[in-house]
C-alpha positions as CSV (number, residue, x, y, z in Angstrom):
1,M,-0.2,0.1,0.2
2,S,1.4,3.7,-0.7
3,F,2.2,5.9,2.2
4,I,0.0,9.4,1.1
5,P,1.1,12.3,3.4
6,W,-1.2,14.8,5.1
7,P,-2.9,16.6,3.9
8,L,-3.8,14.7,1.1
9,S,-4.7,11.8,2.5
10,V,-7.5,14.0,4.0
11,P,-10.7,12.6,2.1
12,V,-13.1,15.9,2.0
13,L,-16.6,14.9,2.9
14,T,-19.5,17.1,2.3
15,D,-23.2,17.3,2.1
16,G,-23.5,20.1,0.2
17,M,-23.6,22.7,2.7
18,V,-20.7,21.7,5.4
19,T,-17.4,20.4,4.0
20,L,-15.2,19.0,6.2
21,R,-11.5,19.1,5.1
22,A,-7.7,19.3,6.0
23,H,-6.7,22.1,8.1
24,H,-4.3,24.9,6.6
25,T,-2.3,27.7,8.1
26,R,-5.4,30.5,7.3
27,D,-7.4,28.2,10.2
28,I,-4.7,29.2,12.8
29,E,-6.6,32.5,13.8
30,P,-10.0,31.2,14.1
31,M,-8.6,28.0,16.1
32,V,-7.0,30.1,18.7
33,E,-10.4,32.2,19.1
34,M,-12.4,28.9,19.2
35,V,-10.6,27.1,21.8
36,T,-9.9,30.2,24.0
37,D,-13.4,31.1,24.2
38,P,-14.9,30.7,27.6
39,Q,-17.5,28.2,26.8
40,T,-15.0,25.9,24.9
41,Q,-12.4,26.4,27.8
42,S,-15.5,25.3,30.1
43,W,-15.6,21.8,28.6
44,T,-12.2,20.8,27.4
45,S,-8.8,20.0,28.3
46,V,-7.3,23.3,26.2
47,P,-5.0,25.3,28.2
48,P,-6.1,28.9,29.2
49,E,-2.9,30.4,27.6
50,Y,-3.6,29.1,24.0
51,H,-2.1,31.0,21.6
52,Q,-1.1,31.0,17.3
53,K,2.5,28.9,18.4
54,A,0.4,26.6,20.0
55,A,-2.1,26.2,17.1
56,E,0.8,25.5,14.9
57,L,1.9,22.9,16.9
58,F,-1.2,21.1,17.2
59,L,-1.1,21.0,13.1
60,T,2.4,19.5,13.1
61,D,2.3,17.2,16.2
62,V,-1.0,16.0,16.8
63,V,-2.9,16.5,13.3
64,T,-0.2,15.5,10.8
65,P,0.8,12.5,12.6
66,G,-2.7,11.5,13.4
67,W,-3.7,11.2,9.9
68,E,-0.7,10.0,8.8
69,S,-1.1,6.6,11.1
70,G,-4.5,6.5,11.0
71,T,-4.9,6.6,15.0
72,N,-6.7,10.3,14.9
73,R,-8.5,11.9,12.2
74,I,-9.4,15.2,12.5
75,W,-11.1,17.6,9.9
76,V,-12.1,21.2,9.9
77,V,-15.7,22.2,9.6
78,E,-16.3,25.1,6.8
79,V,-19.2,26.5,5.5
80,D,-19.0,28.8,2.7
81,G,-15.3,28.7,3.3
82,V,-15.5,29.8,6.5
83,F,-14.0,27.6,9.6
84,V,-16.9,26.8,11.7
85,G,-15.1,24.3,13.7
86,Q,-13.4,21.0,14.0
87,V,-14.3,17.1,14.4
88,D,-11.9,14.6,15.6
89,L,-12.3,10.7,14.9
90,K,-9.8,8.8,17.1
91,G,-8.8,4.9,16.9
92,E,-7.8,2.3,14.4
93,G,-10.3,-0.5,15.2
94,P,-13.7,-1.5,15.4
95,I,-14.3,1.0,18.0
96,K,-13.5,4.3,17.8
97,E,-14.7,7.8,19.6
98,I,-16.0,11.1,18.2
99,A,-15.2,14.6,19.5
100,Y,-16.1,18.1,18.1
101,V,-15.5,21.6,18.8
102,T,-17.5,24.8,17.3
103,H,-16.7,28.3,16.8
104,P,-18.3,30.7,19.1
105,G,-19.6,32.5,15.8
106,F,-21.2,29.3,14.6
107,R,-23.0,28.0,17.7
108,N,-26.8,26.6,17.7
109,R,-27.3,26.4,13.6
110,G,-26.9,22.6,13.0
111,V,-23.5,22.8,11.8
112,T,-21.7,20.4,14.1
113,R,-24.8,18.2,13.8
114,A,-24.2,17.9,9.9
115,A,-20.5,17.6,10.2
116,V,-21.0,14.8,13.3
117,R,-23.0,12.7,10.9
118,L,-20.6,13.1,7.6
119,V,-17.8,11.3,9.8
120,L,-20.6,9.2,11.2
121,N,-21.3,7.9,7.4
122,Y,-17.5,7.6,6.7
123,A,-16.9,5.7,9.7
124,F,-19.2,3.2,9.3
125,T,-19.1,3.1,5.5
126,D,-15.2,3.7,4.9
127,L,-13.2,2.4,7.9
128,N,-15.0,-0.6,8.9
129,T,-16.2,0.7,12.2
130,D,-18.6,-1.4,14.0
131,V,-19.5,1.3,16.9
132,V,-18.5,4.9,17.8
133,R,-18.6,6.3,21.2
134,W,-19.0,9.5,22.5
135,C,-18.0,10.9,26.1
136,A,-18.8,14.9,27.4
137,R,-18.1,16.2,30.7
138,V,-21.1,16.1,33.0
139,G,-23.3,19.1,32.2
140,N,-22.0,19.9,28.9
141,V,-25.4,20.4,27.7
142,P,-24.5,21.5,24.1
143,S,-22.5,18.7,23.2
144,L,-24.8,16.4,24.6
145,K,-27.5,17.6,22.5
146,V,-25.4,17.2,19.2
147,A,-25.0,13.2,20.0
148,Y,-28.5,13.0,20.9
149,S,-29.4,14.7,17.4
150,C,-27.0,12.4,15.7
151,G,-28.7,8.9,16.9
152,F,-26.5,8.3,20.1
153,T,-27.9,6.1,22.7
154,M,-26.9,7.6,26.0
155,H,-25.7,5.0,28.7
156,E,-24.6,5.8,31.9
157,T,-22.6,8.5,33.8
158,I,-18.9,7.3,34.8
159,P,-17.2,8.8,37.6
160,R,-13.8,10.6,37.3
161,M,-13.4,9.3,33.3
162,L,-12.0,12.7,32.3
163,H,-8.9,14.8,33.2
164,E,-9.3,18.1,32.5
165,H,-7.3,21.1,33.8
166,G,-5.7,19.4,36.8
167,Q,-8.9,17.6,37.9
168,A,-10.8,14.4,37.2
169,H,-14.4,14.9,36.1
170,D,-17.3,12.4,35.9
171,A,-18.7,11.7,32.0
172,W,-21.7,11.6,30.6
173,T,-21.2,8.5,27.7
174,G,-22.9,7.5,24.6
175,S,-22.6,5.2,21.2
176,I,-24.0,4.8,18.1
177,A,-23.8,1.2,16.0
178,F,-23.2,0.4,12.4
179,G,-26.6,0.2,10.8
180,E,-28.0,2.5,13.5
181,P,-29.9,6.0,12.0
182,S,-27.8,8.7,12.8
183,Y,-31.2,10.8,13.8
184,P,-33.4,10.5,16.9
185,T,-35.7,7.9,16.5
186,R,-37.9,10.2,19.1
187,E,-37.6,13.9,19.6
188,W,-36.0,15.3,22.8
189,A,-38.3,14.5,25.6
190,A,-39.4,18.1,25.8
191,S,-42.1,19.6,23.6
192,R,-43.9,22.7,23.1
193,I,-47.7,22.6,24.0
194,A,-49.7,25.7,23.5
195,G,-53.1,26.1,25.9
196,D,-55.4,28.6,26.2
197,R,-53.8,31.0,28.9
198,V,-50.4,29.1,28.8
199,A,-47.7,28.0,26.7
200,L,-45.2,25.2,27.7
201,R,-41.8,25.1,26.1
202,P,-38.0,23.4,26.8
203,L,-36.4,24.9,29.7
204,T,-33.4,27.3,29.0
205,E,-30.6,29.1,30.5
206,R,-32.7,32.1,30.4
207,D,-35.0,30.9,32.6
208,F,-32.4,30.4,35.4
209,E,-33.2,33.3,37.5
210,R,-36.5,32.6,38.0
211,W,-36.3,29.4,38.4
212,D,-34.2,30.2,41.5
213,E,-36.7,32.2,42.8
214,A,-39.0,29.9,42.7
215,L,-36.7,27.3,44.3
216,N,-36.3,30.4,47.1
217,A,-39.9,30.7,48.0
218,G,-41.6,29.8,50.8
219,A,-43.8,27.0,49.3
220,A,-41.1,25.1,47.6
221,Q,-38.8,25.7,50.9
222,T,-41.3,24.1,52.7
223,Y,-42.2,21.1,50.5
224,L,-39.5,20.7,48.2
225,V,-37.2,19.5,51.4
226,S,-36.8,15.7,50.5
227,T,-37.2,15.4,46.8
228,T,-34.7,15.7,44.1
229,G,-37.1,15.1,41.4
230,A,-37.9,18.8,41.1
231,Y,-34.0,19.6,40.6
232,A,-34.2,21.8,43.5
233,T,-30.6,21.3,44.7
234,G,-27.3,22.6,43.3
235,S,-26.5,25.5,40.9
236,A,-28.9,26.3,38.2
237,A,-26.2,25.0,35.9
238,S,-26.1,21.8,37.1
239,R,-29.7,21.3,37.5
240,F,-30.2,22.0,34.0
241,G,-27.5,19.4,33.2
242,A,-29.3,17.0,35.3
243,I,-32.9,17.7,33.5
244,A,-31.0,17.4,29.9
245,W,-29.2,13.8,30.6
246,D,-32.4,12.8,32.1
247,S,-34.7,14.1,29.0
248,A,-31.8,12.8,26.6
249,R,-32.1,9.3,28.1
250,R,-35.6,9.7,27.9
251,R,-36.3,9.1,31.5
252,S,-38.1,12.1,32.2
253,C,-39.4,15.2,30.3
254,V,-39.8,18.8,31.5
255,W,-42.0,22.0,30.5
256,A,-41.4,25.7,31.1
257,I,-44.5,27.2,32.1
258,T,-45.0,30.6,30.6
259,D,-48.1,32.9,30.3
260,G,-48.2,32.3,26.4
261,V,-47.9,36.1,26.1
262,T,-44.0,36.8,27.4
263,D,-42.4,33.6,27.6
264,D,-41.1,34.4,31.0
265,F,-40.9,31.4,33.3
266,S,-43.7,31.3,35.5
267,G,-42.8,27.3,36.8
268,L,-42.1,23.9,35.6
269,V,-44.0,20.5,35.0
270,I,-41.8,17.8,35.4
271,A,-43.0,13.8,34.2
272,H,-40.7,11.2,35.7
273,G,-40.5,7.7,35.1
274,L,-40.7,7.7,31.1
275,N,-39.0,4.9,30.4
276,D,-41.4,2.4,32.3
277,S,-42.0,-0.4,29.9
278,F,-45.2,-0.6,30.9
279,G,-46.3,3.3,30.9
280,G,-47.4,3.0,34.5
281,G,-44.3,4.4,36.4
282,T,-45.0,8.2,35.3
283,E,-44.7,10.6,38.2
284,L,-45.4,14.4,38.0
285,E,-44.4,16.7,40.1
286,W,-45.1,20.5,39.5
287,L,-43.5,23.9,40.7
288,L,-44.8,27.8,40.7
289,H,-43.2,30.9,40.4
290,P,-44.6,33.3,43.3
291,S,-45.2,36.1,40.8
292,A,-47.5,33.5,39.0
293,Q,-49.6,32.4,41.7
294,G,-53.2,32.7,42.0
295,R,-54.1,32.8,38.2
296,G,-55.1,29.1,37.7
297,L,-51.7,28.6,35.1
298,M,-50.7,25.4,36.7
299,R,-53.9,23.7,36.8
300,E,-54.0,24.2,33.1
301,S,-50.3,23.3,32.9
302,V,-50.9,20.0,34.6
303,Q,-54.0,19.3,32.2
304,L,-52.2,19.6,29.4
305,V,-49.1,17.7,30.2
306,L,-51.5,15.0,31.4
307,D,-53.2,15.4,28.0
308,Q,-49.6,14.6,26.6
309,L,-48.8,11.7,28.5
310,L,-51.8,9.4,28.4
311,S,-52.3,9.8,24.7
312,P,-51.3,7.5,22.3
313,E,-50.2,9.9,20.3
314,G,-48.0,11.4,22.9
315,F,-46.2,9.5,25.8
316,N,-48.6,6.8,25.6
317,Q,-48.6,6.2,29.4
318,R,-50.9,4.0,30.9
319,R,-51.0,5.5,34.6
320,V,-49.9,8.6,35.9
321,S,-49.4,9.3,39.9
322,A,-48.5,12.4,41.7
323,F,-47.4,12.4,45.4
324,V,-48.7,15.9,47.5
325,A,-48.1,16.7,51.1
326,E,-51.3,17.1,53.1
327,S,-50.8,20.7,54.2
328,N,-49.9,21.5,50.6
329,L,-53.4,22.8,50.0
330,A,-52.6,24.5,46.7
331,S,-51.3,21.4,45.3
332,N,-53.7,19.3,46.5
333,R,-56.2,21.6,45.0
334,V,-54.3,21.7,41.6
335,A,-54.4,17.5,41.9
336,Q,-57.8,17.3,42.4
337,S,-59.2,19.6,39.8
338,V,-57.6,17.7,37.1
339,G,-59.0,14.9,38.1
340,G,-56.5,13.3,40.3
341,R,-58.2,10.1,42.3
342,L,-56.8,10.2,45.8
343,F,-55.9,6.6,46.1
344,G,-54.2,6.4,49.6
345,T,-52.4,8.6,52.2
346,Q,-48.7,7.7,53.9
347,T,-48.9,8.3,57.5
348,A,-46.5,11.0,58.5
349,S,-43.7,10.2,55.5
350,E,-43.0,13.3,54.1
351,P,-40.3,16.1,55.5
352,I,-41.5,19.3,55.1
353,G,-38.7,21.1,57.6
354,D,-37.5,21.6,60.8
355,G,-37.8,17.8,61.4
356,V,-41.6,18.1,61.1
357,F,-43.3,14.8,58.9
358,D,-46.4,15.5,56.8
359,N,-49.0,12.7,55.5
360,L,-48.3,12.4,51.7
361,N,-51.7,12.0,49.6
362,E,-51.6,9.7,46.4
363,Y,-53.1,10.6,43.7
364,E,-53.4,8.8,40.3
365,W,-54.6,9.5,36.3
366,V,-55.4,5.9,34.8
367,R,-56.0,6.0,30.9
């Protein structure tokens, strides 16, 4: 077999809009911009003092030998002749690993998703690859969403799998196998639902401040003492990461409540247990911002979610339940107003603060 040196050894991949190609010296400046961006720094092991010389050494010491040995194939992602990121495919055998990074000026445009699909197709059709694996530090929601949108199945969180900036970090993991579609077989487990007075949508980072305000309100401080399902602990970013990871594994779905006019965060409705094989393990929780109380928004929101969960055209669940502290009169009224059947009460089983335990009412909705 004849040896083809880099960059001639780099196959050009394109879908007509996104192109993957070999690096060029003109890519040095946008590479430095990309890897010194705060978000890139947050989720990678690239040193903060990265500069032009470091980028040049990356091309000569990492990119070139990686292609020449076949152990590490790194492409530039280009759109309309402009550098927009990189995709990295590591490994020689039937199992390889993929990584990617996007220039800050081109995020949230779908270009990385398209680039990853091109690399997956090349790996499976030209490199005799059986499985491509993905991992990212826990909390890296942008990377998770790309992997999910490219058909990766999410697995487990591996403790201390990554070592970045002198620290060990837990990692999310996933994989895609030859023959599996490079797109999700079901949409990300969060959907938009329009009601008469409310609109439900996916939770976003712009909701963090009002989400914290809702969690710090009196009712939440009293009735979220024991629960983790309402994502009541940790920073907003870590809670958001937990929601994204559960959604990507199709374990839960979280809707942000808005008034349908301003799109401001008014609360949350959370459905857990969506992976139950018999469709009977789904549990509802809800949380309302103080400014939205007394307007009937939660009642309408819970009803909309129940309709989505129980519908064969929706989540196709057979049974949904909710557990509400007996003294939480507002939440009990919500459960009852949307047809929840009280099927039991656990005596003094729900901690509500200061060592006090309340009775816990159990509601159900059955299709």
